[in-house]
C-alpha positions in Angstrom: 117.7 149.3 151.5 121.6 148.6 152.2 122.0 150.8 149.2 120.2 154.2 150.8 122.3 153.7 154.3 125.4 153.2 152.6 124.6 156.2 150.5 123.4 158.3 153.4 126.7 157.0 155.5 129.2 158.3 152.3 127.1 161.6 152.1 127.6 162.3 155.9 131.2 161.3 156.0 131.9 163.6 153.3 129.9 166.3 154.1 131.6 166.1 157.8 135.1 165.3 156.3 134.8 168.5 153.7 132.9 171.1 155.5 133.7 170.0 159.5 137.4 168.7 159.0 137.0 165.9 160.2 139.4 162.7 159.5 138.2 160.2 156.8 137.6 157.1 159.6 136.1 159.6 162.6 133.5 161.1 159.6 132.4 157.6 158.7 131.9 156.6 162.3 129.6 159.9 162.3 127.7 158.7 158.9 127.2 155.5 160.2 125.4 156.5 163.5 123.0 158.9 161.4 122.5 156.9 158.3 119.6 154.3 159.1 116.1 155.8 158.1 113.7 156.0 161.3 110.5 153.2 160.7 108.7 154.2 163.5 106.9 157.2 161.9 106.1 154.7 158.5 104.7 151.8 160.2 102.8 154.1 162.7 100.7 155.3 159.9 100.9 151.8 157.6 99.3 150.3 160.7 96.4 153.1 161.0 95.7 152.5 157.1 95.2 148.9 157.9 97.7 148.1 155.4 98.0 143.9 154.8 100.1 142.0 157.7 102.7 141.5 154.3 103.1 144.7 153.9 103.8 145.6 157.4 106.2 142.8 157.6 108.1 143.8 154.7 108.4 147.0 156.3 109.5 146.2 159.5 112.1 143.8 157.5 113.4 146.7 156.3 113.9 148.4 159.6 115.4 146.1 160.8 117.8 145.6 157.7 118.8 149.1 157.4 119.6 148.6 161.4 121.5 146.0 160.4 123.7 147.6 157.9 124.3 150.3 159.6 125.7 148.3 162.4 128.1 147.0 160.2 128.8 150.1 158.7 129.5 151.4 162.2 132.4 148.4 163.0 134.2 149.0 159.6 134.5 152.9 160.8 135.3 151.9 163.9 138.1 150.0 163.2 139.4 152.1 161.0 139.6 154.5 163.6 141.3 152.1 166.0 143.8 151.5 163.0 144.1 155.1 162.2 143.8 154.5 158.5 141.1 154.4 156.1 140.8 152.8 152.6 137.5 153.2 151.1 138.0 150.9 148.3 138.9 147.8 150.8 136.1 148.7 153.1 133.6 148.6 150.2 134.7 144.9 148.4 134.3 143.6 152.5 131.3 145.6 153.3 129.6 144.0 150.0 131.1 140.3 150.6 129.9 140.5 154.3 126.1 142.1 153.4 125.9 139.3 150.4 127.3 136.5 152.5 124.7 137.6 155.3 122.0 137.7 153.4 122.5 134.3 151.5 123.2 132.7 154.6 120.1 133.9 156.6 117.9 132.9 153.7 119.6 129.4 153.3 119.3 128.9 157.3 115.7 129.9 156.9 115.2 127.8 154.4 116.7 124.6 155.9 114.9 125.3 159.0 111.8 125.3 157.5 112.5 122.1 156.1 113.3 120.8 159.2 110.3 122.2 161.0 108.0 120.2 158.1 109.5 117.1 158.9 109.5 117.3 162.8 105.8 116.2 163.0 105.9 117.9 166.3 104.9 121.4 167.9 107.4 121.2 170.4 110.3 120.3 168.1 109.4 123.0 165.6 109.1 125.6 168.4 112.4 124.5 169.7 113.8 125.0 166.1 112.1 128.4 165.8 114.1 129.4 169.1 117.2 127.9 167.5 116.6 129.4 164.4 118.1 133.4 164.9 121.1 131.8 167.0 122.2 129.6 164.2 121.9 133.1 161.9 123.6 134.9 163.9 126.6 133.0 165.1 128.7 131.9 162.2 128.7 135.2 160.0 129.7 136.6 163.8 132.8 134.4 164.2 133.7 134.9 160.5 134.1 138.9 161.2 130.6 140.0 159.8 128.2 141.3 162.6 125.5 138.4 162.4 122.4 140.8 162.7 121.8 141.1 159.1 121.7 137.2 158.5 119.2 136.7 161.5 117.2 139.8 160.1 117.3 137.4 156.6 116.5 134.2 158.2 113.7 135.6 160.4 112.0 137.4 157.0 112.4 134.4 155.4 110.5 132.4 158.0 108.0 134.9 158.5 107.4 135.3 154.8 107.2 131.4 153.8 106.4 129.8 156.9 102.6 130.2 156.6 102.6 127.9 153.9 104.7 125.3 156.0 104.0 125.4 159.1 100.7 123.9 160.4 98.5 126.2 162.2 97.9 124.2 165.1 102.0 124.7 165.6 101.3 128.3 164.8 99.2 128.9 167.6 101.4 127.2 170.1 104.1 129.4 168.5 102.6 132.6 169.0 101.7 131.7 172.9 104.9 130.7 173.7 106.6 133.5 171.9 104.2 135.9 173.4 105.0 134.5 176.9 108.8 134.2 176.4 108.6 137.9 175.4 106.7 139.4 178.4 108.3 137.2 181.1 
């Protein structure tokens, strides 16, 4: 998922640089914009085929991770345009550090929040933790120079994958009603 988006960004940037004469920094902006694949079509087909919910969660998560990766690459490219220089080696090292750091941070936040929710024994507190989780995953990486989006996506995927075994049915039911109400209003 991350590799495919990075490869598409680099390939598009190379083509724009060599065939269209774009400067490298501008070429990478174009590459980052067009690199994430569309997840709507595969999800639509998967839903019509009535694939298992866990598989749909993976597909949705992959789409979100692709978009987040593209945002990180876009941020690098815009910074390169602003600075007037671009170092592929330096950008690659920083990109790898951000991706690995955000993935680990997101999984860590998801793990901690699930453990806190399990100990809460109060559905209202658990729902409050569910609201706080994406913010806790997003904010620190953003403040450290990352995007925070990939961390929030990873935290959400971790919680959605592991939550049903750690969160009681009554709390999950109340949480569904809370999130439906929150989204529609």
